[in-house]
N, CA, C and O of each residue as an XYZ file, in Angstrom:
752
protein
N       0.816     -1.187      0.000
C       0.000      0.000      0.000
C       0.863      1.256      0.000
O       0.543      2.220     -0.695
N       1.951      1.262      0.765
C       2.850      2.414      0.873
C       3.539      2.743     -0.436
O       3.691      3.918     -0.770
N       3.960      1.728     -1.189
C       4.628      1.970     -2.476
C       3.676      2.584     -3.497
O       4.085      3.433     -4.289
N       2.420      2.169     -3.489
C       1.459      2.721     -4.459
C       1.180      4.193     -4.155
O       0.986      4.982     -5.080
N       1.158      4.577     -2.871
C       0.960      5.976     -2.502
C       2.151      6.806     -2.978
O       1.981      7.898     -3.520
N       3.376      6.268     -2.768
C       4.571      6.979     -3.233
C       4.535      7.142     -4.753
O       4.879      8.199     -5.282
N       4.116      6.093     -5.438
C       4.043      6.122     -6.900
C       3.031      7.171     -7.360
O       3.313      7.939     -8.279
N       1.854      7.211     -6.728
C       0.819      8.201     -7.075
C       1.323      9.610     -6.780
O       1.112     10.518     -7.584
N       1.984      9.806     -5.641
C       2.528     11.132     -5.296
C       3.570     11.568     -6.311
O       3.613     12.737     -6.694
N       4.417     10.632     -6.753
C       5.430     10.941     -7.751
C       4.768     11.366     -9.062
O       5.200     12.335     -9.685
N       3.738     10.659     -9.478
C       3.024     11.013    -10.714
C       2.356     12.387    -10.562
O       2.410     13.213    -11.473
N       1.731     12.621     -9.408
C       1.082     13.912     -9.162
C       2.112     15.043     -9.184
O       1.841     16.105     -9.744
N       3.277     14.838     -8.591
C       4.332     15.857     -8.589
C       4.795     16.165    -10.009
O       5.040     17.320    -10.355
N       4.913     15.108    -10.835
C       5.323     15.315    -12.222
C       4.253     16.095    -12.993
O       4.582     16.970    -13.794
N       2.971     15.780    -12.753
C       1.886     16.502    -13.429
C       1.889     17.965    -13.014
O       1.752     18.849    -13.860
N       2.043     18.230    -11.721
C       2.080     19.612    -11.230
C       3.273     20.348    -11.802
O       3.149     21.505    -12.204
N       4.431     19.701    -11.846
C       5.618     20.338    -12.416
C       5.409     20.639    -13.890
O       5.797     21.703    -14.373
N       4.797     19.702    -14.607
C       4.531     19.913    -16.035
C       3.555     21.064    -16.241
O       3.731     21.871    -17.153
N       2.511     21.145    -15.386
C       1.548     22.239    -15.490
C       2.226     23.575    -15.230
O       1.890     24.570    -15.871
N       3.169     23.613    -14.310
C       3.894     24.847    -14.026
C       4.787     25.251    -15.178
O       5.003     26.441    -15.407
N       5.306     24.281    -15.906
C       6.197     24.576    -17.032
C       5.424     25.071    -18.247
O       5.971     25.800    -19.075
N       4.159     24.682    -18.362
C       3.356     25.179    -19.476
C       2.197     25.987    -18.906
O       1.234     25.412    -18.398
N       2.278     27.291    -18.981
C       1.291     28.149    -18.344
C      -0.116     27.942    -18.899
O      -0.301     27.542    -20.049
N      -1.093     28.223    -18.054
C      -2.483     28.110    -18.447
C      -2.814     29.111    -19.544
O      -3.534     28.775    -20.484
N      -2.307     30.323    -19.444
C      -2.467     31.317    -20.492
C      -1.143     32.025    -20.668
O      -0.327     32.068    -19.749
N      -0.934     32.569    -21.824
C       0.313     33.290    -22.086
C       0.078     34.760    -21.804
O       0.293     35.222    -20.684
N      -0.353     35.485    -22.792
C      -0.691     36.888    -22.627
C      -1.987     37.143    -23.368
O      -2.209     36.607    -24.454
N      -2.828     37.949    -22.785
C      -4.100     38.307    -23.401
C      -4.358     39.780    -23.167
O      -3.901     40.353    -22.177
N      -5.096     40.391    -24.085
C      -5.461     41.785    -23.879
C      -6.848     41.860    -23.256
O      -7.728     41.047    -23.541
N      -7.013     42.849    -22.407
C      -8.302     43.150    -21.796
C      -8.667     44.554    -22.248
O      -7.852     45.471    -22.152
N      -9.883     44.726    -22.738
C     -10.290     46.017    -23.297
C     -11.530     46.527    -22.585
O     -12.500     45.793    -22.399
N     -11.488     47.790    -22.189
C     -12.667     48.459    -21.643
C     -13.101     49.493    -22.673
O     -12.334     50.370    -23.071
N     -14.366     49.361    -23.093
C     -14.906     50.221    -24.133
C     -16.426     50.202    -23.999
O     -16.996     49.146    -23.722
N     -17.098     51.339    -24.187
C     -18.557     51.293    -24.096
C     -19.145     50.456    -25.229
O     -18.534     50.329    -26.290
N     -20.312     49.894    -25.012
C     -20.966     49.113    -26.062
C     -21.960     49.958    -26.850
O     -22.413     49.563    -27.924
N     -22.294     51.130    -26.303
C     -23.233     52.019    -26.978
C     -22.724     53.447    -26.880
O     -22.328     53.896    -25.804
N     -22.732     54.169    -28.005
C     -22.253     55.547    -28.066
C     -23.210     56.376    -28.918
O     -23.983     55.835    -29.708
N     -23.148     57.697    -28.745
C     -23.970     58.623    -29.524
C     -23.113     59.353    -30.544
O     -21.926     59.581    -30.312
N     -23.706     59.719    -31.666
C     -23.011     60.540    -32.653
C     -22.590     61.839    -31.963
O     -23.389     62.464    -31.266
N     -21.336     62.239    -32.160
C     -20.797     63.442    -31.523
C     -20.042     63.161    -30.237
O     -19.291     64.017    -29.770
N     -20.220     61.985    -29.653
C     -19.515     61.623    -28.413
C     -18.045     61.335    -28.683
O     -17.652     61.040    -29.811
N     -17.242     61.426    -27.631
C     -15.896     60.858    -27.641
C     -15.880     59.797    -26.538
O     -16.547     59.941    -25.513
N     -15.115     58.737    -26.764
C     -15.017     57.670    -25.777
C     -13.610     57.097    -25.802
O     -12.861     57.306    -26.756
N     -13.258     56.376    -24.748
C     -11.926     55.787    -24.612
C     -11.979     54.274    -24.775
O     -12.917     53.608    -24.338
N     -10.943     53.760    -25.417
C     -10.690     52.321    -25.480
C      -9.448     52.104    -24.615
O      -8.347     52.500    -24.996
N      -9.625     51.481    -23.464
C      -8.516     51.261    -22.519
C      -8.044     49.824    -22.674
O      -8.827     48.883    -22.545
N      -6.748     49.664    -22.954
C      -6.179     48.332    -23.199
C      -5.188     47.984    -22.096
O      -4.251     48.732    -21.818
N      -5.418     46.827    -21.474
C      -4.496     46.275    -20.469
C      -4.070     44.902    -20.960
O      -4.776     44.266    -21.743
N      -2.920     44.454    -20.500
C      -2.402     43.150    -20.901
C      -2.267     42.267    -19.665
O      -1.600     42.630    -18.696
N      -2.909     41.104    -19.716
C      -2.730     40.068    -18.688
C      -1.567     39.212    -19.159
O      -1.607     38.642    -20.250
N      -0.546     39.125    -18.344
C       0.696     38.518    -18.814
C       1.304     37.609    -17.762
O       1.416     37.989    -16.597
N       1.696     36.409    -18.170
C       2.468     35.540    -17.279
C       3.722     35.032    -17.985
O       4.286     34.004    -17.611
N       4.146     35.761    -19.002
C       5.364     35.434    -19.748
C       6.450     36.449    -19.386
O       6.196     37.417    -18.669
N       7.621     36.220    -19.875
C       8.707     37.191    -19.779
C       8.687     37.949    -21.109
O       9.392     37.589    -22.052
N       7.881     38.985    -21.166
C       7.551     39.674    -22.409
C       8.549     40.793    -22.704
O       8.745     41.689    -21.884
N       9.173     40.736    -23.873
C      10.153     41.754    -24.256
C       9.702     42.628    -25.416
O      10.185     43.750    -25.566
N       8.790     42.136    -26.232
C       8.303     42.915    -27.364
C       6.803     42.822    -27.463
O       6.212     41.772    -27.206
N       6.178     43.947    -27.844
C       4.727     43.960    -27.940
C       4.296     44.981    -28.974
O       4.883     46.056    -29.093
N       3.244     44.622    -29.732
C       2.665     45.543    -30.707
C       1.153     45.367    -30.685
O       0.651     44.243    -30.688
N       0.435     46.477    -30.664
C      -1.026     46.435    -30.658
C      -1.544     47.469    -31.645
O      -1.141     48.631    -31.623
N      -2.455     47.017    -32.521
C      -3.096     47.914    -33.482
C      -4.579     47.995    -33.190
O      -5.235     46.986    -32.927
N      -5.105     49.229    -33.241
C      -6.536     49.470    -33.092
C      -6.998     50.073    -34.416
O      -6.492     51.111    -34.842
N      -7.965     49.417    -35.066
C      -8.498     49.889    -36.347
C      -9.983     50.176    -36.190
O     -10.743     49.336    -35.709
N     -10.391     51.384    -36.607
C     -11.794     51.786    -36.487
C     -12.391     52.019    -37.873
O     -11.663     52.334    -38.813
N     -13.725     51.865    -38.010
C     -14.370     52.100    -39.300
C     -14.491     53.600    -39.609
O     -14.127     54.446    -38.793
N     -15.008     53.907    -40.799
C     -15.072     55.297    -41.287
C     -15.971     56.221    -40.479
O     -15.817     57.439    -40.563
N     -16.897     55.688    -39.705
C     -17.770     56.566    -38.927
C     -17.165     56.957    -37.578
O     -17.783     57.684    -36.801
N     -15.953     56.472    -37.308
C     -15.220     56.841    -36.093
C     -13.900     57.488    -36.484
O     -13.383     57.252    -37.576
N     -13.358     58.304    -35.586
C     -12.068     58.960    -35.835
C     -11.238     58.913    -34.560
O     -11.683     59.358    -33.502
N     -10.030     58.372    -34.671
C      -9.115     58.353    -33.524
C      -8.543     59.751    -33.358
O      -8.010     60.325    -34.308
N      -8.652     60.300    -32.149
C      -8.169     61.665    -31.927
C      -6.989     61.735    -30.952
O      -6.361     62.786    -30.820
N      -6.679     60.617    -30.265
C      -5.515     60.632    -29.377
C      -5.161     59.211    -28.937
O      -6.018     58.331    -28.866
N      -3.879     59.013    -28.647
C      -3.399     57.765    -28.046
C      -2.470     58.138    -26.903
O      -1.507     58.883    -27.085
N      -2.767     57.617    -25.740
C      -1.947     57.852    -24.557
C      -1.381     56.511    -24.125
O      -2.130     55.618    -23.730
N      -0.060     56.363    -24.196
C       0.585     55.100    -23.861
C       1.035     55.038    -22.412
O       0.782     55.954    -21.629
N       1.703     53.947    -22.067
C       2.228     53.711    -20.726
C       3.571     54.434    -20.588
O       4.547     54.073    -21.246
N       3.610     55.433    -19.750
C       4.804     56.277    -19.590
C       5.991     55.492    -19.018
O       7.131     55.725    -19.421
N       5.739     54.569    -18.087
C       6.833     53.772    -17.511
C       7.484     52.881    -18.568
O       8.709     52.780    -18.639
N       6.642     52.230    -19.394
C       7.194     51.382    -20.453
C       7.931     52.241    -21.478
O       8.987     51.849    -21.974
N       7.378     53.412    -21.795
C       8.041     54.308    -22.754
C       9.443     54.679    -22.268
O      10.388     54.695    -23.057
N       9.581     54.976    -20.985
C      10.893     55.328    -20.429
C      11.867     54.156    -20.508
O      13.033     54.333    -20.862
N      11.379     52.946    -20.175
C      12.251     51.770    -20.216
C      12.652     51.399    -21.644
O      13.783     50.974    -21.880
N      11.728     51.558    -22.596
C      11.998     51.164    -23.980
C      12.762     52.241    -24.754
O      13.433     51.931    -25.739
N      12.670     53.481    -24.328
C      13.386     54.570    -24.997
C      13.034     54.691    -26.464
O      11.865     54.863    -26.811
N      14.023     54.603    -27.324
C      13.835     54.722    -28.775
C      13.022     53.565    -29.361
O      12.542     53.648    -30.491
N      12.875     52.507    -28.602
C      12.149     51.323    -29.092
C      10.681     51.346    -28.677
O      10.048     50.295    -28.568
N      10.140     52.540    -28.447
C       8.732     52.703    -28.069
C       8.032     53.575    -29.097
O       8.585     54.573    -29.558
N       6.808     53.191    -29.453
C       6.047     53.980    -30.406
C       4.574     53.969    -30.020
O       3.996     52.908    -29.783
N       3.973     55.145    -29.959
C       2.529     55.298    -29.786
C       2.118     56.338    -30.812
O       2.370     57.529    -30.630
N       1.491     55.899    -31.880
C       1.169     56.775    -32.999
C      -0.243     56.479    -33.483
O      -0.785     55.403    -33.230
N      -0.837     57.451    -34.187
C      -2.184     57.229    -34.693
C      -2.475     58.087    -35.913
O      -1.840     59.114    -36.153
N      -3.463     57.622    -36.677
C      -4.055     58.391    -37.771
C      -5.567     58.362    -37.519
O      -6.004     57.881    -36.474
N      -6.353     58.861    -38.446
C      -7.805     58.894    -38.242
C      -8.412     57.520    -37.973
O      -9.342     57.405    -37.174
N      -7.903     56.482    -38.625
C      -8.518     55.150    -38.547
C      -7.681     54.103    -37.820
O      -8.192     53.026    -37.509
N      -6.405     54.389    -37.539
C      -5.521     53.381    -36.947
C      -4.698     53.964    -35.801
O      -4.251     55.110    -35.847
N      -4.514     53.144    -34.781
C      -3.594     53.481    -33.688
C      -2.608     52.333    -33.562
O      -2.976     51.168    -33.719
N      -1.362     52.662    -33.279
C      -0.318     51.654    -33.125
C       0.472     51.956    -31.860
O       0.967     53.066    -31.668
N       0.581     50.950    -31.004
C       1.402     51.037    -29.798
C       2.355     49.858    -29.849
O       1.925     48.708    -29.936
N       3.663     50.146    -29.793
C       4.632     49.055    -29.821
C       5.836     49.413    -28.961
O       6.160     50.584    -28.763
N       6.487     48.369    -28.456
C       7.714     48.588    -27.688
C       8.564     47.333    -27.706
O       8.084     46.229    -27.964
N       9.843     47.537    -27.423
C      10.778     46.430    -27.253
C      11.640     46.752    -26.036
O      12.243     47.822    -25.953
N      11.688     45.825    -25.108
C      12.491     45.978    -23.893
C      13.644     44.987    -23.962
O      13.430     43.775    -23.946
N      14.845     45.494    -24.036
C      16.002     44.625    -24.203
C      16.513     44.111    -22.855
O      16.822     42.927    -22.720
N      16.600     44.982    -21.875
C      17.207     44.600    -20.596
C      16.220     44.166    -19.520
O      16.573     43.379    -18.641
N      14.994     44.666    -19.577
C      14.026     44.382    -18.512
C      12.705     43.885    -19.078
O      11.798     44.692    -19.281
N      12.559     42.599    -19.339
C      11.270     42.101    -19.816
C      10.184     42.297    -18.751
O      10.469     42.326    -17.554
N       8.958     42.428    -19.202
C       7.823     42.561    -18.279
C       7.332     41.163    -17.932
O       7.116     40.329    -18.811
N       7.158     40.918    -16.626
C       6.740     39.593    -16.166
C       5.437     39.653    -15.383
O       5.151     38.760    -14.586
N       4.636     40.708    -15.605
C       3.372     40.845    -14.886
C       2.351     41.551    -15.783
O       2.666     41.949    -16.904
N       1.129     41.698    -15.275
C       0.088     42.418    -16.002
C       0.475     43.890    -16.105
O       1.181     44.413    -15.244
N       0.006     44.560    -17.171
C       0.317     45.984    -17.308
C      -0.713     46.717    -18.142
O      -1.397     46.130    -18.980
N      -0.807     48.021    -17.893
C      -1.628     48.928    -18.694
C      -0.839     49.237    -19.958
O       0.347     49.559    -19.881
N      -1.482     49.144    -21.124
C      -0.804     49.417    -22.388
C      -1.088     50.819    -22.903
O      -0.156     51.593    -23.124
N      -2.364     51.164    -23.099
C      -2.677     52.454    -23.697
C      -4.159     52.770    -23.603
O      -4.990     51.899    -23.346
N      -4.466     54.056    -23.819
C      -5.841     54.523    -23.968
C      -5.943     55.225    -25.314
O      -5.190     56.155    -25.599
N      -6.874     54.775    -26.132
C      -7.130     55.392    -27.433
C      -8.452     56.145    -27.329
O      -9.476     55.564    -26.971
N      -8.426     57.441    -27.645
C      -9.631     58.262    -27.597
C     -10.207     58.372    -29.001
O      -9.491     58.656    -29.961
N     -11.516     58.140    -29.105
C     -12.194     58.053    -30.396
C     -13.403     58.984    -30.413
O     -14.118     59.108    -29.419
N     -13.621     59.635    -31.553
C     -14.787     60.490    -31.759
C     -15.775     59.772    -32.683
O     -15.373     59.147    -33.664
N     -17.066     59.866    -32.362
C     -18.116     59.256    -33.185
C     -18.591     60.305    -34.194
O     -19.174     61.318    -33.809
N     -18.341     60.060    -35.486
C     -18.690     61.018    -36.538
C     -20.128     60.872    -37.012
O     -20.833     61.867    -37.181
N     -20.567     59.630    -37.227
C     -21.936     59.397    -37.684
C     -22.344     57.957    -37.426
O     -21.540     57.123    -37.010
N     -23.613     57.693    -37.684
C     -24.175     56.353    -37.460
C     -23.788     55.452    -38.628
O     -23.752     55.883    -39.780
N     -23.503     54.207    -38.309
C     -23.185     53.199    -39.314
C     -23.676     51.876    -38.759
O     -23.487     51.593    -37.576
N     -24.298     51.067    -39.590
C     -24.909     49.824    -39.105
C     -23.910     48.834    -38.532
O     -24.220     48.146    -37.559
N     -22.715     48.745    -39.113
C     -21.719     47.777    -38.628
C     -20.502     48.523    -38.098
O     -19.487     48.640    -38.785
N     -20.611     49.023    -36.880
C     -19.497     49.729    -36.262
C     -18.697     48.725    -35.442
O     -19.035     48.432    -34.295
N     -17.629     48.203    -36.046
C     -16.783     47.206    -35.394
C     -15.361     47.742    -35.304
O     -14.796     48.213    -36.291
N     -14.794     47.663    -34.108
C     -13.405     48.052    -33.864
C     -12.591     46.764    -33.798
O     -12.956     45.823    -33.093
N     -11.486     46.732    -34.538
C     -10.623     45.547    -34.567
C      -9.338     45.843    -33.798
O      -8.693     46.869    -34.014
N      -8.980     44.936    -32.905
C      -7.746     45.070    -32.125
C      -6.916     43.813    -32.337
O      -7.350     42.704    -32.029
N      -5.707     44.009    -32.872
C      -4.796     42.884    -33.100
C      -3.484     43.157    -32.368
O      -3.001     44.288    -32.332
N      -2.929     42.121    -31.797
C      -1.693     42.266    -31.029
C      -0.714     41.159    -31.372
O      -1.093     40.057    -31.767
N       0.570     41.495    -31.207
C       1.662     40.531    -31.366
C       2.590     40.714    -30.178
O       2.743     41.820    -29.661
N       3.204     39.627    -29.752
C       4.138     39.712    -28.623
C       5.275     38.720    -28.817
O       5.163     37.743    -29.558
N       6.374     39.006    -28.125
C       7.533     38.111    -28.153
C       8.150     38.060    -26.762
O       8.127     39.037    -26.014
N       8.703     36.890    -26.433
C       9.370     36.757    -25.140
C      10.820     37.243    -25.244
O      11.241     37.750    -26.283
N      11.566     37.083    -24.163
C      12.939     37.592    -24.123
C      13.880     36.875    -25.091
O      14.975     37.368    -25.362
N      13.467     35.717    -25.615
C      14.264     34.991    -26.606
C      13.735     35.188    -28.025
O      14.112     34.461    -28.944
N      12.865     36.173    -28.191
C      12.247     36.517    -29.479
C      11.305     35.432    -29.999
O      11.045     35.362    -31.200
N      10.796     34.592    -29.109
C       9.795     33.599    -29.492
C       8.422     34.254    -29.491
O       8.105     35.046    -28.604
N       7.614     33.921    -30.483
C       6.280     34.485    -30.611
C       5.381     34.022    -29.467
O       5.389     32.850    -29.089
N       4.615     34.953    -28.929
C       3.606     34.657    -27.917
C       2.255     34.896    -28.579
O       1.984     35.997    -29.057
N       1.411     33.875    -28.610
C       0.107     34.009    -29.263
C      -0.850     34.841    -28.422
O      -0.988     34.640    -27.215
N      -1.507     35.779    -29.094
C      -2.512     36.622    -28.456
C      -3.715     36.678    -29.396
O      -3.564     36.933    -30.590
N      -4.896     36.441    -28.856
C      -6.107     36.472    -29.673
C      -6.447     37.903    -30.097
O      -6.258     38.849    -29.331
N      -6.947     38.048    -31.313
C      -7.457     39.328    -31.796
C      -8.838     39.560    -31.192
O      -9.483     38.628    -30.712
N      -9.278     40.814    -31.223
C     -10.589     41.149    -30.667
C     -11.389     41.962    -31.668
O     -10.835     42.734    -32.451
N     -12.694     41.778    -31.631
C     -13.627     42.596    -32.390
C     -14.620     43.174    -31.400
O     -15.280     42.437    -30.667
N     -14.725     44.504    -31.382
C     -15.667     45.173    -30.487
C     -16.783     45.773    -31.326
O     -16.534     46.635    -32.168
N     -18.006     45.323    -31.102
C     -19.169     45.844    -31.828
C     -19.782     46.978    -31.008
O     -20.062     46.826    -29.819
N     -19.985     48.124    -31.673
C     -20.596     49.273    -31.008
C     -21.974     49.538    -31.588
O     -22.186     49.413    -32.794
N     -22.902     49.902    -30.726
C     -24.204     50.377    -31.170
C     -24.118     51.904    -31.181
O     -23.938     52.527    -30.135
N     -24.249     52.504    -32.372
C     -24.160     53.958    -32.503
C     -25.568     54.518    -32.624
O     -26.349     54.097    -33.477
N     -25.880     55.473    -31.757
C     -27.196     56.114    -31.748
C     -27.041     57.527    -32.310
O     -26.126     58.265    -31.946
N     -27.965     57.881    -33.207
C     -27.945     59.221    -33.789
C     -29.150     59.988    -33.263
O     -30.218     59.980    -33.875
N     -28.972     60.649    -32.123
C     -30.054     61.433    -31.525
C     -30.439     62.621    -32.402
O     -31.584     63.073    -32.362
N     -29.502     63.126    -33.189
C     -29.780     64.274    -34.058
C     -30.799     63.935    -35.130
O     -31.646     64.766    -35.457
N     -30.735     62.726    -35.687
C     -31.675     62.367    -36.746
C     -33.099     62.313    -36.189
O     -34.044     62.647    -36.905
N     -33.274     61.905    -34.941
C     -34.602     61.890    -34.334
C     -35.136     63.299    -34.158
O     -36.311     63.555    -34.422
N     -34.279     64.223    -33.709
C     -34.739     65.596    -33.513
C     -35.028     66.259    -34.851
O     -35.952     67.067    -34.946
N     -34.251     65.933    -35.898
C     -34.533     66.471    -37.220
C     -35.859     65.921    -37.731
O     -36.656     66.658    -38.311
N     -36.101     64.615    -37.518
C     -37.370     64.025    -37.935
C     -38.528     64.661    -37.182
O     -39.578     64.930    -37.765
N     -38.340     64.902    -35.890
C     -39.382     65.549    -35.096
C     -39.643     66.956    -35.609
O     -40.795     67.384    -35.691
N     -38.586     67.678    -35.955
C     -38.742     69.026    -36.491
C     -39.476     68.978    -37.825
O     -40.357     69.799    -38.080
N     -39.117     68.017    -38.679
C     -39.806     67.868    -39.963
C     -41.279     67.559    -39.741
O     -42.140     68.119    -40.419
N     -41.575     66.667    -38.794
C     -42.959     66.320    -38.499
C     -43.727     67.536    -37.996
O     -44.876     67.746    -38.382
N     -43.099     68.344    -37.132
C     -43.741     69.557    -36.636
C     -44.001     70.512    -37.781
O     -45.080     71.097    -37.883
N     -42.980     70.672    -38.666
C     -43.152     71.559    -39.814
C     -44.262     71.071    -40.726
O     -45.058     71.871    -41.219
N     -44.324     69.750    -40.959
C     -45.392     69.201    -41.794
C     -46.745     69.451    -41.149
O     -47.712     69.766    -41.842
N     -46.821     69.316    -39.850
C     -48.071     69.566    -39.141
C     -48.500     71.018    -39.252
O     -49.675     71.294    -39.490
N     -47.591     71.931    -39.087
C     -47.883     73.365    -39.194
C     -48.280     73.700    -40.624
O     -49.253     74.419    -40.852
N     -47.517     73.175    -41.598
C     -47.804     73.423    -43.006
C     -49.196     72.916    -43.365
O     -49.956     73.590    -44.060
N     -49.512     71.736    -42.886
C     -50.828     71.146    -43.146
C     -51.932     72.021    -42.561
O     -52.953     72.230    -43.216
N     -51.759     72.529    -41.367
C     -52.754     73.390    -40.723
C     -52.913     74.698    -41.490
O     -54.030     75.188    -41.658
N     -51.799     75.266    -41.956
C     -51.865     76.515    -42.730
C     -52.619     76.275    -44.034
O     -53.468     77.079    -44.420
N     -52.307     75.157    -44.719
C     -52.990     74.836    -45.973
C     -54.484     74.640    -45.736
O     -55.306     75.115    -46.520
N     -54.838     73.942    -44.657
C     -56.246     73.725    -44.333
C     -56.925     75.061    -44.068
O     -58.050     75.276    -44.519
N     -56.272     75.955    -43.354
C     -56.805     77.272    -43.051
C     -57.080     78.049    -44.340
O     -58.160     78.619    -44.498
N     -56.091     78.077    -45.284
C     -56.284     78.820    -46.540
C     -57.360     78.186    -47.418
O     -58.114     78.890    -48.091
N     -57.429     76.856    -47.410
C     -58.488     76.190    -48.186
C     -59.863     76.600    -47.672
O     -60.773     76.869    -48.456
N     -60.007     76.645    -46.344
C     -61.289     77.061    -45.753
C     -61.566     78.534    -46.065
O     -62.688     78.919    -46.394
N     -60.520     79.335    -45.952
C     -60.661     80.766    -46.202
C     -61.106     81.046    -47.629
O     -61.942     81.916    -47.871
N     -60.534     80.293    -48.579
C     -60.823     80.510    -49.986
C     -62.009     79.670    -50.459
O     -62.420     79.772    -51.615
N     -62.555     78.847    -49.579
C     -63.693     78.021    -49.923
C     -63.343     76.872    -50.856
O     -64.166     76.468    -51.677
N     -62.133     76.345    -50.740
C     -61.689     75.264    -51.618
C     -61.884     73.891    -50.977
O     -61.370     72.903    -51.500
N     -62.560     73.803    -49.937
C     -62.753     72.515    -49.279
C     -62.495     72.648    -47.803
O     -62.536     73.746    -47.248
N     -62.249     71.615    -47.219
C     -61.987     71.482    -45.786
C     -61.448     72.709    -45.201
O     -61.176     72.753    -44.001
């Protein structure tokens, strides 16, 4: 009985050691972003990285459709200082890029990556934001990270008020026409 317990403990120790050698997850991005926005609003896309690797290189792209416009990207100041010339946080109207390479001090914990500020220009039926990332460990081995698609519901409150104004104008116009028809004896 004692030998079988030792054998089971040895197998369990090997399984635990193997599980420790192959992490449950590598690195993943976490994104905070509203699911519903109004035309004319600005909103933030906040990106954090959950990490259990020794991460030395990272690149993240945020791509928005034509009804949105990127107006700012604010990166991680601590990482920027450590990466120096190997840090980039740049953007255009439709794309944001945050990348860095750390040669001497890989990141071995979770971290804040960046905040991208976006303006809502108009309503579009398929407002999807695409976020793609790439990472590498300290030996330049690729770390797999899933891409993300964020679907936004865009509300155009202005179109409702314009429709209401048109309806009011049609109502007033109709009343004026009815008044003149009665005045001139042309009917109603």
